[in-house]
C-alpha positions, 0 to 999 in steps of 0.5 A: 499499499502507497503513502497516498492509500494509507492517507486516504484510508486514514481519512475516511475515520476523520470527522468533518472538523478533522478534515477541514482542519486537514484541508486548511493545513495543505492549502497553507502549505501550498500558499507558502510553497507558492510564496516561496516560488514567487520570491525565488523568481523575482530575485532571479528576474523572472518577474521583471516583465510584469513590472515593465507591464505595469510601468508602461500601463501606467505611462498610458493611463491604463492603470486605473487609479493612476492620476496624471 
């Protein structure tokens, strides 16, 4: 039996509240990984194009809330 199968079988015995806590923990774990990846990508300059796009749109007044 694989670890995933064991986990699936174990979750069948959990209450709804316990399942919700597991889901919350997994989501938080994924968001942390996402945040780490964003920081890594930014440090490597991979997100530079996004900042350049925003600057260009701001220059052309396409960004909402931007004043002249």
